Structure formats: C-alpha cells, structure tokens
All heavy atoms as a GROMACS GRO file, in nm:
protein
  587
    1MET      N    1   0.803   0.913   5.028
    1MET     CA    2   0.898   0.883   5.126
    1MET      C    3   1.019   0.972   5.154
    1MET      O    4   1.061   1.009   5.258
    1MET     CB    5   0.955   0.738   5.085
    1MET     CG    6   1.054   0.676   5.180
    1MET     SD    7   0.978   0.642   5.345
    1MET     CE    8   1.118   0.550   5.417
    2PHE      N    9   1.065   1.005   5.030
    2PHE     CA   10   1.181   1.108   5.028
    2PHE      C   11   1.151   1.231   5.109
    2PHE      O   12   1.232   1.289   5.183
    2PHE     CB   13   1.228   1.144   4.886
    2PHE     CG   14   1.332   1.252   4.886
    2PHE    CD1   15   1.469   1.205   4.903
    2PHE    CD2   16   1.297   1.375   4.857
    2PHE    CE1   17   1.560   1.293   4.892
    2PHE    CE2   18   1.402   1.481   4.848
    2PHE     CZ   19   1.532   1.428   4.870
    3GLN      N   20   1.028   1.294   5.091
    3GLN     CA   21   0.991   1.414   5.149
    3GLN      C   22   0.997   1.404   5.301
    3GLN      O   23   1.021   1.497   5.380
    3GLN     CB   24   0.864   1.463   5.093
    3GLN     CG   25   0.737   1.378   5.146
    3GLN     CD   26   0.609   1.412   5.072
    3GLN    OE1   27   0.607   1.511   4.987
    3GLN    NE2   28   0.506   1.353   5.100
    4PHE      N   29   0.972   1.286   5.347
    4PHE     CA   30   0.951   1.265   5.499
    4PHE      C   31   1.088   1.255   5.553
    4PHE      O   32   1.122   1.310   5.656
    4PHE     CB   33   0.865   1.148   5.527
    4PHE     CG   34   0.717   1.151   5.481
    4PHE    CD1   35   0.675   1.064   5.388
    4PHE    CD2   36   0.639   1.246   5.530
    4PHE    CE1   37   0.554   1.072   5.344
    4PHE    CE2   38   0.504   1.255   5.494
    4PHE     CZ   39   0.465   1.170   5.395
    5VAL      N   40   1.176   1.177   5.485
    5VAL     CA   41   1.318   1.171   5.522
    5VAL      C   42   1.381   1.307   5.514
    5VAL      O   43   1.450   1.344   5.616
    5VAL     CB   44   1.398   1.064   5.438
    5VAL    CG1   45   1.546   1.064   5.466
    5VAL    CG2   46   1.330   0.928   5.453
    6PHE      N   47   1.363   1.390   5.416
    6PHE     CA   48   1.420   1.517   5.393
    6PHE      C   49   1.372   1.617   5.512
    6PHE      O   50   1.454   1.689   5.556
    6PHE     CB   51   1.384   1.579   5.252
    6PHE     CG   52   1.477   1.695   5.235
    6PHE    CD1   53   1.592   1.677   5.171
    6PHE    CD2   54   1.424   1.821   5.242
    6PHE    CE1   55   1.681   1.793   5.147
    6PHE    CE2   56   1.500   1.935   5.210
    6PHE     CZ   57   1.632   1.910   5.166
    7HIS      N   58   1.238   1.598   5.546
    7HIS     CA   59   1.194   1.680   5.654
    7HIS      C   60   1.264   1.638   5.782
    7HIS      O   61   1.314   1.737   5.859
    7HIS     CB   62   1.051   1.652   5.673
    7HIS     CG   63   0.988   1.726   5.790
    7HIS    ND1   64   0.970   1.656   5.905
    7HIS    CD2   65   0.935   1.859   5.813
    7HIS    CE1   66   0.926   1.748   6.003
    7HIS    NE2   67   0.905   1.864   5.934
    8ASP      N   68   1.287   1.516   5.817
    8ASP     CA   69   1.338   1.481   5.940
    8ASP      C   70   1.489   1.523   5.935
    8ASP      O   71   1.542   1.570   6.045
    8ASP     CB   72   1.337   1.326   5.952
    8ASP     CG   73   1.209   1.267   5.987
    8ASP    OD1   74   1.112   1.358   6.018
    8ASP    OD2   75   1.175   1.157   5.970
    9LEU      N   76   1.558   1.524   5.823
    9LEU     CA   77   1.699   1.568   5.829
    9LEU      C   78   1.713   1.720   5.826
    9LEU      O   79   1.791   1.772   5.884
    9LEU     CB   80   1.768   1.531   5.691
    9LEU     CG   81   1.806   1.384   5.678
    9LEU    CD1   82   1.849   1.354   5.537
    9LEU    CD2   83   1.906   1.347   5.769
   10SER      N   84   1.609   1.787   5.778
   10SER     CA   85   1.609   1.945   5.805
   10SER      C   86   1.604   1.986   5.934
   10SER      O   87   1.639   2.090   5.983
   10SER     CB   88   1.501   2.002   5.704
   10SER     OG   89   1.370   1.982   5.754
   11ILE      N   90   1.534   1.908   6.024
   11ILE     CA   91   1.521   1.964   6.170
   11ILE      C   92   1.610   1.876   6.258
   11ILE      O   93   1.602   1.895   6.391
   11ILE     CB   94   1.368   1.934   6.208
   11ILE    CG1   95   1.321   1.792   6.199
   11ILE    CG2   96   1.282   2.026   6.134
   11ILE    CD1   97   1.177   1.766   6.262
   12LEU      N   98   1.703   1.794   6.212
   12LEU     CA   99   1.791   1.730   6.287
   12LEU      C  100   1.875   1.826   6.375
   12LEU      O  101   1.938   1.916   6.325
   12LEU     CB  102   1.882   1.641   6.203
   12LEU     CG  103   1.980   1.547   6.272
   12LEU    CD1  104   1.909   1.433   6.346
   12LEU    CD2  105   2.090   1.491   6.174
   13GLY      N  106   1.885   1.790   6.518
   13GLY     CA  107   1.957   1.883   6.589
   13GLY      C  108   1.890   2.013   6.629
   13GLY      O  109   1.950   2.104   6.695
   14GLN      N  110   1.757   2.039   6.582
   14GLN     CA  111   1.691   2.157   6.616
   14GLN      C  112   1.578   2.126   6.718
   14GLN      O  113   1.514   2.018   6.717
   14GLN     CB  114   1.620   2.220   6.487
   14GLN     CG  115   1.723   2.248   6.387
   14GLN     CD  116   1.820   2.357   6.419
   14GLN    OE1  117   1.779   2.444   6.487
   14GLN    NE2  118   1.941   2.347   6.375
   15ASN      N  119   1.540   2.232   6.793
   15ASN     CA  120   1.428   2.224   6.880
   15ASN      C  121   1.310   2.282   6.802
   15ASN      O  122   1.301   2.385   6.765
   15ASN     CB  123   1.434   2.300   7.009
   15ASN     CG  124   1.326   2.295   7.095
   15ASN    OD1  125   1.213   2.224   7.061
   15ASN    ND2  126   1.324   2.337   7.227
   16ILE      N  127   1.213   2.188   6.753
   16ILE     CA  128   1.114   2.224   6.652
   16ILE      C  129   1.017   2.341   6.715
   16ILE      O  130   0.962   2.418   6.648
   16ILE     CB  131   1.026   2.107   6.616
   16ILE    CG1  132   0.952   2.130   6.481
   16ILE    CG2  133   0.939   2.040   6.725
   16ILE    CD1  134   0.902   2.021   6.414
   17ASP      N  135   1.005   2.343   6.843
   17ASP     CA  136   0.926   2.441   6.922
   17ASP      C  137   0.994   2.583   6.906
   17ASP      O  138   0.919   2.678   6.922
   17ASP     CB  139   0.909   2.406   7.063
   17ASP     CG  140   0.817   2.274   7.074
   17ASP    OD1  141   0.736   2.260   6.986
   17ASP    OD2  142   0.848   2.194   7.171
   18ASP      N  143   1.117   2.593   6.885
   18ASP     CA  144   1.182   2.719   6.866
   18ASP      C  145   1.190   2.770   6.725
   18ASP      O  146   1.236   2.892   6.697
   18ASP     CB  147   1.342   2.710   6.921
   18ASP     CG  148   1.345   2.684   7.078
   18ASP    OD1  149   1.241   2.706   7.143
   18ASP    OD2  150   1.449   2.641   7.103
   19LEU      N  151   1.142   2.703   6.636
   19LEU     CA  152   1.151   2.734   6.491
   19LEU      C  153   1.025   2.830   6.460
   19LEU      O  154   0.926   2.804   6.522
   19LEU     CB  155   1.152   2.621   6.404
   19LEU     CG  156   1.268   2.525   6.422
   19LEU    CD1  157   1.259   2.400   6.330
   19LEU    CD2  158   1.395   2.592   6.389
   20VAL      N  159   1.044   2.917   6.370
   20VAL     CA  160   0.938   3.011   6.332
   20VAL      C  161   0.883   2.969   6.189
   20VAL      O  162   0.973   2.957   6.097
   20VAL     CB  163   0.986   3.147   6.332
   20VAL    CG1  164   0.879   3.250   6.297
   20VAL    CG2  165   1.040   3.199   6.464
   21ASP      N  166   0.765   2.957   6.170
   21ASP     CA  167   0.713   2.919   6.034
   21ASP      C  168   0.686   3.060   5.959
   21ASP      O  169   0.606   3.139   5.996
   21ASP     CB  170   0.577   2.849   6.042
   21ASP     CG  171   0.516   2.812   5.917
   21ASP    OD1  172   0.577   2.828   5.807
   21ASP    OD2  173   0.400   2.758   5.916
   22CYS      N  174   0.761   3.081   5.859
   22CYS     CA  175   0.765   3.205   5.770
   22CYS      C  176   0.682   3.187   5.642
   22CYS      O  177   0.685   3.272   5.563
   22CYS     CB  178   0.901   3.253   5.743
   22CYS     SG  179   0.993   3.286   5.897
   23THR      N  180   0.623   3.074   5.620
   23THR     CA  181   0.563   3.048   5.498
   23THR      C  182   0.438   3.137   5.461
   23THR      O  183   0.427   3.174   5.344
   23THR     CB  184   0.498   2.897   5.492
   23THR    OG1  185   0.420   2.873   5.600
   23THR    CG2  186   0.621   2.798   5.489
   24GLU      N  187   0.386   3.200   5.561
   24GLU     CA  188   0.270   3.289   5.535
   24GLU      C  189   0.326   3.433   5.488
   24GLU      O  190   0.249   3.499   5.430
   24GLU     CB  191   0.187   3.305   5.663
   24GLU     CG  192   0.104   3.181   5.692
   24GLU     CD  193   0.030   3.185   5.812
   24GLU    OE1  194   0.006   3.301   5.861
   24GLU    OE2  195  -0.020   3.096   5.856
   25VAL      N  196   0.434   3.471   5.518
   25VAL     CA  197   0.490   3.598   5.478
   25VAL      C  198   0.594   3.594   5.359
   25VAL      O  199   0.618   3.703   5.301
   25VAL     CB  200   0.561   3.665   5.591
   25VAL    CG1  201   0.479   3.689   5.724
   25VAL    CG2  202   0.682   3.590   5.639
   26VAL      N  203   0.621   3.479   5.317
   26VAL     CA  204   0.693   3.467   5.193
   26VAL      C  205   0.603   3.490   5.068
   26VAL      O  206   0.503   3.412   5.056
   26VAL     CB  207   0.778   3.332   5.180
   26VAL    CG1  208   0.850   3.313   5.046
   26VAL    CG2  209   0.876   3.324   5.300
   27PRO      N  210   0.625   3.577   4.986
   27PRO     CA  211   0.538   3.611   4.883
   27PRO      C  212   0.550   3.511   4.766
   27PRO      O  213   0.659   3.443   4.740
   27PRO     CB  214   0.576   3.754   4.821
   27PRO     CG  215   0.727   3.766   4.866
   27PRO     CD  216   0.736   3.687   4.994
   28ILE      N  217   0.449   3.485   4.694
   28ILE     CA  218   0.440   3.394   4.583
   28ILE      C  219   0.502   3.465   4.462
   28ILE      O  220   0.463   3.580   4.434
   28ILE     CB  221   0.296   3.348   4.547
   28ILE    CG1  222   0.236   3.272   4.667
   28ILE    CG2  223   0.294   3.270   4.417
   28ILE    CD1  224   0.085   3.226   4.646
   29PRO      N  225   0.604   3.416   4.403
   29PRO     CA  226   0.675   3.490   4.295
   29PRO      C  227   0.588   3.488   4.175
   29PRO      O  228   0.497   3.414   4.145
   29PRO     CB  229   0.792   3.396   4.262
   29PRO     CG  230   0.757   3.274   4.312
   29PRO     CD  231   0.664   3.281   4.431
   30ALA      N  232   0.606   3.605   4.098
   30ALA     CA  233   0.535   3.629   3.984
   30ALA      C  234   0.581   3.528   3.876
   30ALA      O  235   0.689   3.477   3.870
   30ALA     CB  236   0.570   3.766   3.920
   31PRO      N  237   0.484   3.491   3.787
   31PRO     CA  238   0.523   3.396   3.687
   31PRO      C  239   0.637   3.445   3.595
   31PRO      O  240   0.646   3.570   3.577
   31PRO     CB  241   0.390   3.378   3.616
   31PRO     CG  242   0.306   3.479   3.634
   31PRO     CD  243   0.349   3.538   3.776
   32PRO      N  244   0.714   3.362   3.526
   32PRO     CA  245   0.814   3.413   3.445
   32PRO      C  246   0.772   3.481   3.327
   32PRO      O  247   0.668   3.442   3.274
   32PRO     CB  248   0.887   3.280   3.416
   32PRO     CG  249   0.816   3.167   3.465
   32PRO     CD  250   0.712   3.214   3.547
   33GLN      N  251   0.838   3.581   3.284
   33GLN     CA  252   0.796   3.657   3.159
   33GLN      C  253   0.876   3.614   3.032
   33GLN      O  254   0.980   3.570   3.060
   33GLN     CB  255   0.824   3.812   3.200
   33GLN     CG  256   0.768   3.871   3.306
   33GLN     CD  257   0.615   3.869   3.295
   33GLN    OE1  258   0.560   3.911   3.189
   33GLN    NE2  259   0.545   3.840   3.400
   34GLY      N  260   0.816   3.613   2.930
   34GLY     CA  261   0.873   3.569   2.800
   34GLY      C  262   0.870   3.430   2.786
   34GLY      O  263   0.772   3.360   2.841
   35ARG      N  264   0.967   3.382   2.711
   35ARG     CA  265   0.967   3.230   2.687
   35ARG      C  266   1.103   3.160   2.716
   35ARG      O  267   1.201   3.237   2.730
   35ARG     CB  268   0.947   3.211   2.530
   35ARG     CG  269   1.046   3.280   2.450
   35ARG     CD  270   1.030   3.273   2.299
   35ARG     NE  271   1.109   3.348   2.216
   35ARG     CZ  272   1.240   3.344   2.203
   35ARG    NH1  273   1.304   3.255   2.264
   35ARG    NH2  274   1.311   3.428   2.118
   36THR      N  275   1.099   3.041   2.738
   36THR     CA  276   1.227   2.964   2.758
   36THR      C  277   1.306   2.962   2.628
   36THR      O  278   1.256   2.940   2.523
   36THR     CB  279   1.192   2.808   2.799
   36THR    OG1  280   1.101   2.822   2.918
   36THR    CG2  281   1.318   2.743   2.854
   37HIS      N  282   1.441   2.991   2.647
   37HIS     CA  283   1.526   3.011   2.531
   37HIS      C  284   1.666   2.988   2.570
   37HIS      O  285   1.708   3.001   2.679
   37HIS     CB  286   1.501   3.146   2.463
   37HIS     CG  287   1.540   3.262   2.553
   37HIS    ND1  288   1.448   3.307   2.653
   37HIS    CD2  289   1.644   3.322   2.569
   37HIS    CE1  290   1.501   3.393   2.720
   37HIS    NE2  291   1.635   3.409   2.672
   38PHE      N  292   1.746   2.968   2.471
   38PHE     CA  293   1.894   2.964   2.484
   38PHE      C  294   1.952   3.108   2.467
   38PHE      O  295   1.890   3.182   2.388
   38PHE     CB  296   1.970   2.864   2.379
   38PHE     CG  297   1.948   2.724   2.409
   38PHE    CD1  298   1.871   2.651   2.320
   38PHE    CD2  299   2.002   2.676   2.525
   38PHE    CE1  300   1.859   2.523   2.340
   38PHE    CE2  301   1.981   2.540   2.545
   38PHE     CZ  302   1.912   2.453   2.458
   39PRO      N  303   2.057   3.151   2.538
   39PRO     CA  304   2.106   3.279   2.515
   39PRO      C  305   2.185   3.274   2.368
   39PRO      O  306   2.209   3.164   2.329
   39PRO     CB  307   2.219   3.302   2.622
   39PRO     CG  308   2.232   3.159   2.685
   39PRO     CD  309   2.110   3.078   2.648
   40ALA      N  310   2.210   3.384   2.313
   40ALA     CA  311   2.272   3.399   2.182
   40ALA      C  312   2.394   3.320   2.182
   40ALA      O  313   2.484   3.325   2.278
   40ALA     CB  314   2.298   3.533   2.147
   41GLY      N  315   2.414   3.237   2.078
   41GLY     CA  316   2.541   3.160   2.073
   41GLY      C  317   2.526   3.014   2.130
   41GLY      O  318   2.628   2.942   2.098
   42LEU      N  319   2.426   2.971   2.189
   42LEU     CA  320   2.400   2.837   2.235
   42LEU      C  321   2.284   2.780   2.169
   42LEU      O  322   2.194   2.833   2.142
   42LEU     CB  323   2.388   2.842   2.388
   42LEU     CG  324   2.508   2.886   2.474
   42LEU    CD1  325   2.464   2.897   2.626
   42LEU    CD2  326   2.627   2.811   2.462
   43THR      N  327   2.304   2.647   2.156
   43THR     CA  328   2.186   2.568   2.095
   43THR      C  329   2.176   2.426   2.163
   43THR      O  330   2.240   2.406   2.270
   43THR     CB  331   2.231   2.525   1.940
   43THR    OG1  332   2.339   2.434   1.944
   43THR    CG2  333   2.249   2.648   1.862
   44ASN      N  334   2.087   2.346   2.119
   44ASN     CA  335   2.063   2.221   2.176
   44ASN      C  336   2.204   2.129   2.185
   44ASN      O  337   2.223   2.037   2.252
   44ASN     CB  338   1.959   2.134   2.114
   44ASN     CG  339   1.814   2.164   2.171
   44ASN    OD1  340   1.786   2.287   2.186
   44ASN    ND2  341   1.749   2.066   2.212
   45ALA      N  342   2.287   2.160   2.087
   45ALA     CA  343   2.415   2.083   2.067
   45ALA      C  344   2.494   2.110   2.190
   45ALA      O  345   2.589   2.033   2.229
   45ALA     CB  346   2.479   2.125   1.940
   46ASP      N  347   2.476   2.213   2.267
   46ASP     CA  348   2.549   2.248   2.386
   46ASP      C  349   2.502   2.179   2.509
   46ASP      O  350   2.558   2.197   2.617
   46ASP     CB  351   2.561   2.402   2.405
   46ASP     CG  352   2.619   2.469   2.292
   46ASP    OD1  353   2.738   2.449   2.254
   46ASP    OD2  354   2.552   2.556   2.232
   47ILE      N  355   2.403   2.103   2.498
   47ILE     CA  356   2.344   2.045   2.621
   47ILE      C  357   2.399   1.902   2.637
   47ILE      O  358   2.413   1.828   2.549
   47ILE     CB  359   2.182   2.029   2.600
   47ILE    CG1  360   2.133   2.169   2.587
   47ILE    CG2  361   2.123   1.949   2.722
   47ILE    CD1  362   2.132   2.256   2.711
   48GLU      N  363   2.433   1.870   2.755
   48GLU     CA  364   2.478   1.737   2.792
   48GLU      C  365   2.359   1.662   2.840
   48GLU      O  366   2.312   1.681   2.948
   48GLU     CB  367   2.589   1.744   2.912
   48GLU     CG  368   2.726   1.794   2.859
   48GLU     CD  369   2.829   1.797   2.971
   48GLU    OE1  370   2.818   1.709   3.060
   48GLU    OE2  371   2.913   1.866   2.964
   49GLN      N  372   2.305   1.574   2.755
   49GLN     CA  373   2.186   1.503   2.775
   49GLN      C  374   2.207   1.404   2.906
   49GLN      O  375   2.291   1.322   2.895
   49GLN     CB  376   2.138   1.430   2.646
   49GLN     CG  377   2.014   1.341   2.668
   49GLN     CD  378   1.895   1.450   2.684
   49GLN    OE1  379   1.886   1.544   2.605
   49GLN    NE2  380   1.797   1.402   2.757
   50ALA      N  381   2.119   1.420   3.010
   50ALA     CA  382   2.131   1.350   3.120
   50ALA      C  383   2.048   1.211   3.114
   50ALA      O  384   2.090   1.114   3.174
   50ALA     CB  385   2.090   1.427   3.238
   51CYS      N  386   1.941   1.212   3.034
   51CYS     CA  387   1.859   1.100   3.038
   51CYS      C  388   1.815   1.081   2.896
   51CYS      O  389   1.745   1.153   2.828
   51CYS     CB  390   1.731   1.127   3.122
   51CYS     SG  391   1.625   0.987   3.130
   52ALA      N  392   1.848   0.959   2.848
   52ALA     CA  393   1.820   0.920   2.694
   52ALA      C  394   1.669   0.897   2.680
   52ALA      O  395   1.626   0.916   2.574
   52ALA     CB  396   1.907   0.810   2.674
   53ASP      N  397   1.602   0.858   2.788
   53ASP     CA  398   1.461   0.833   2.785
   53ASP      C  399   1.369   0.952   2.766
   53ASP      O  400   1.260   0.942   2.719
   53ASP     CB  401   1.415   0.741   2.887
   53ASP     CG  402   1.479   0.608   2.903
   53ASP    OD1  403   1.526   0.553   2.791
   53ASP    OD2  404   1.495   0.553   3.003
   54THR      N  405   1.422   1.062   2.821
   54THR     CA  406   1.342   1.194   2.822
   54THR      C  407   1.429   1.304   2.746
   54THR      O  408   1.514   1.367   2.797
   54THR     CB  409   1.313   1.239   2.957
   54THR    OG1  410   1.262   1.136   3.037
   54THR    CG2  411   1.225   1.361   2.963
   55PRO      N  412   1.414   1.311   2.616
   55PRO     CA  413   1.475   1.395   2.528
   55PRO      C  414   1.469   1.546   2.584
   55PRO      O  415   1.361   1.577   2.641
   55PRO     CB  416   1.434   1.386   2.400
   55PRO     CG  417   1.305   1.330   2.412
   55PRO     CD  418   1.296   1.247   2.536
   56PHE      N  419   1.579   1.635   2.570
   56PHE     CA  420   1.574   1.768   2.608
   56PHE      C  421   1.486   1.836   2.505
   56PHE      O  422   1.498   1.807   2.387
   56PHE     CB  423   1.714   1.824   2.613
   56PHE     CG  424   1.723   1.959   2.679
   56PHE    CD1  425   1.724   1.961   2.818
   56PHE    CD2  426   1.715   2.074   2.602
   56PHE    CE1  427   1.748   2.078   2.881
   56PHE    CE2  428   1.727   2.193   2.670
   56PHE     CZ  429   1.740   2.199   2.804
   57PRO      N  430   1.400   1.934   2.547
   57PRO     CA  431   1.311   1.998   2.444
   57PRO      C  432   1.396   2.083   2.352
   57PRO      O  433   1.501   2.134   2.378
   57PRO     CB  434   1.216   2.081   2.536
   57PRO     CG  435   1.296   2.097   2.664
   57PRO     CD  436   1.380   1.972   2.682
   58THR      N  437   1.340   2.097   2.229
   58THR     CA  438   1.405   2.189   2.137
   58THR      C  439   1.354   2.330   2.177
   58THR      O  440   1.243   2.367   2.177
   58THR     CB  441   1.352   2.146   1.989
   58THR    OG1  442   1.395   2.014   1.970
   58THR    CG2  443   1.423   2.246   1.891
   59LEU      N  444   1.469   2.414   2.198
   59LEU     CA  445   1.429   2.558   2.236
   59LEU      C  446   1.487   2.650   2.142
   59LEU      O  447   1.595   2.633   2.079
   59LEU     CB  448   1.498   2.586   2.375
   59LEU     CG  449   1.454   2.502   2.486
   59LEU    CD1  450   1.534   2.524   2.619
   59LEU    CD2  451   1.307   2.511   2.519
   60PRO      N  452   1.420   2.768   2.117
   60PRO     CA  453   1.489   2.860   2.020
   60PRO      C  454   1.611   2.936   2.084
   60PRO      O  455   1.622   2.931   2.208
   60PRO     CB  456   1.372   2.969   2.005
   60PRO     CG  457   1.293   2.959   2.141
   60PRO     CD  458   1.299   2.818   2.177
   61THR      N  459   1.694   2.993   1.998
   61THR     CA  460   1.814   3.068   2.049
   61THR      C  461   1.782   3.205   2.023
   61THR      O  462   1.746   3.253   1.907
   61THR     CB  463   1.937   3.003   1.969
   61THR    OG1  464   1.958   2.874   2.002
   61THR    CG2  465   2.060   3.090   2.002
   62ASP      N  466   1.827   3.284   2.120
   62ASP     CA  467   1.821   3.436   2.091
   62ASP      C  468   1.907   3.487   1.978
   62ASP      O  469   2.019   3.427   1.966
   62ASP     CB  470   1.863   3.511   2.225
   62ASP     CG  471   1.755   3.503   2.333
   62ASP    OD1  472   1.640   3.460   2.301
   62ASP    OD2  473   1.792   3.535   2.443
   63PRO      N  474   1.867   3.583   1.907
   63PRO     CA  475   1.951   3.627   1.792
   63PRO      C  476   2.053   3.715   1.855
   63PRO      O  477   2.049   3.758   1.969
   63PRO     CB  478   1.849   3.717   1.715
   63PRO     CG  479   1.753   3.759   1.810
   63PRO     CD  480   1.732   3.641   1.913
   64GLY      N  481   2.157   3.744   1.763
   64GLY     CA  482   2.271   3.831   1.803
   64GLY      C  483   2.398   3.753   1.830
   64GLY      O  484   2.419   3.640   1.824
   65PRO      N  485   2.503   3.831   1.870
   65PRO     CA  486   2.639   3.773   1.900
   65PRO      C  487   2.634   3.679   2.024
   65PRO      O  488   2.551   3.692   2.096
   65PRO     CB  489   2.725   3.897   1.920
   65PRO     CG  490   2.644   4.002   1.948
   65PRO     CD  491   2.504   3.982   1.898
   66LYS      N  492   2.734   3.591   2.029
   66LYS     CA  493   2.744   3.500   2.140
   66LYS      C  494   2.749   3.573   2.266
   66LYS      O  495   2.819   3.671   2.283
   66LYS     CB  496   2.862   3.418   2.115
   66LYS     CG  497   2.874   3.306   2.224
   66LYS     CD  498   2.993   3.202   2.197
   66LYS     CE  499   3.010   3.100   2.304
   66LYS     NZ  500   3.112   3.021   2.272
   67THR      N  501   2.667   3.525   2.370
   67THR     CA  502   2.665   3.597   2.489
   67THR      C  503   2.802   3.572   2.574
   67THR      O  504   2.851   3.467   2.576
   67THR     CB  505   2.542   3.527   2.582
   67THR    OG1  506   2.428   3.544   2.512
   67THR    CG2  507   2.530   3.596   2.715
   68ALA      N  508   2.857   3.682   2.612
   68ALA     CA  509   2.991   3.690   2.677
   68ALA      C  510   2.964   3.669   2.834
   68ALA      O  511   2.880   3.736   2.886
   68ALA     CB  512   3.062   3.808   2.656
   69VAL      N  513   3.040   3.577   2.892
   69VAL     CA  514   3.038   3.561   3.039
   69VAL      C  515   3.188   3.567   3.079
   69VAL      O  516   3.276   3.497   3.036
   69VAL     CB  517   2.974   3.425   3.070
   69VAL    CG1  518   2.984   3.394   3.216
   69VAL    CG2  519   2.842   3.417   3.016
   70ALA      N  520   3.202   3.646   3.183
   70ALA     CA  521   3.343   3.654   3.239
   70ALA      C  522   3.392   3.537   3.292
   70ALA      O  523   3.321   3.456   3.355
   70ALA     CB  524   3.353   3.766   3.344
   71PRO      N  525   3.526   3.497   3.263
   71PRO     CA  526   3.575   3.372   3.317
   71PRO      C  527   3.595   3.376   3.470
   71PRO      O  528   3.612   3.480   3.532
   71PRO     CB  529   3.716   3.350   3.252
   71PRO     CG  530   3.748   3.492   3.214
   71PRO     CD  531   3.623   3.570   3.181
   72VAL      N  532   3.574   3.260   3.532
   72VAL     CA  533   3.591   3.252   3.674
   72VAL      C  534   3.738   3.241   3.710
   72VAL      O  535   3.813   3.171   3.650
   72VAL     CB  536   3.524   3.120   3.732
   72VAL    CG1  537   3.550   3.105   3.883
   72VAL    CG2  538   3.377   3.114   3.695
   73PRO      N  539   3.786   3.338   3.788
   73PRO     CA  540   3.935   3.330   3.823
   73PRO      C  541   3.967   3.203   3.897
   73PRO      O  542   3.915   3.148   3.980
   73PRO     CB  543   3.955   3.462   3.900
   73PRO     CG  544   3.818   3.486   3.955
   73PRO     CD  545   3.710   3.438   3.862
   74LYS      N  546   4.097   3.170   3.866
   74LYS     CA  547   4.140   3.049   3.930
   74LYS      C  548   4.186   3.083   4.077
   74LYS      O  549   4.236   3.193   4.100
   74LYS     CB  550   4.262   2.989   3.857
   74LYS     CG  551   4.229   2.920   3.714
   74LYS     CD  552   4.338   2.860   3.657
   74LYS     CE  553   4.285   2.813   3.516
   74LYS     NZ  554   4.403   2.748   3.456
   75PRO      N  555   4.170   2.987   4.174
   75PRO     CA  556   4.198   3.030   4.312
   75PRO      C  557   4.359   3.020   4.310
   75PRO      O  558   4.428   2.956   4.237
   75PRO     CB  559   4.147   2.920   4.391
   75PRO     CG  560   4.120   2.798   4.296
   75PRO     CD  561   4.106   2.871   4.175
   76PRO      N  562   4.417   3.109   4.410
   76PRO     CA  563   4.563   3.112   4.438
   76PRO      C  564   4.615   2.974   4.468
   76PRO      O  565   4.548   2.904   4.538
   76PRO     CB  566   4.578   3.227   4.532
   76PRO     CG  567   4.454   3.233   4.595
   76PRO     CD  568   4.349   3.192   4.506
   77LYS      N  569   4.738   2.945   4.427
   77LYS     CA  570   4.799   2.829   4.466
   77LYS      C  571   4.833   2.820   4.612
   77LYS      O  572   4.872   2.925   4.672
   77LYS     CB  573   4.921   2.800   4.393
   77LYS     CG  574   4.896   2.772   4.239
   77LYS     CD  575   5.019   2.740   4.165
   77LYS     CE  576   4.984   2.712   4.011
   77LYS     NZ  577   5.109   2.690   3.942
   78ALA      N  578   4.810   2.711   4.684
   78ALA     CA  579   4.834   2.701   4.823
   78ALA      C  580   4.993   2.713   4.845
   78ALA      O  581   5.062   2.648   4.775
   78ALA     CB  582   4.781   2.561   4.873
   79ALA      N  583   5.034   2.777   4.954
   79ALA     CA  584   5.172   2.777   4.979
   79ALA      C  585   5.232   2.670   5.050
   79ALA      O  586   5.166   2.592   5.118
   79ALA     CB  587   5.195   2.913   5.062
   0.00000   0.00000   0.00000
C-alpha cells in the first residue's frame, strides 16, 4: 500500500508523459567492500537503540585513535 501512495505522491503535479525513465542507464552499484564496523573510538554503547524488539547487531570497532570529525559551525545569529 505504501509504495502505491508514495508513487502517486512522487508524480503529483507532473505530466507523466513528459517524464523520462532513466532506470536503464543508472548503473548497479558495486557491492560494499570490507565489513560493517564502527569507526575507531565508537562502540555499541554509542548507539541509541530505536527498537527494543530488534537488538542492534554487535559490530567490531576499528583499531586506532578516536576518529576525528570537524564540528559543524553554528549559523550566524539573525539580526
């Protein structure tokens, strides 16, 4: 049901005859390389569990120092 409603919403306000189907030229992505893992410095303790009925899988953590991520700058205050 959801897929049909989503389809209808995606073409709302469009002339379906003017749309171009590009699905044949979009390449299939290569499968992911390596394994699923946490970056260095993060563990399962850093996950905010969304569903108690489906536990988050236990993943390995990359070795090394904690991964550094630049902070997001705060937007300027409105005048």
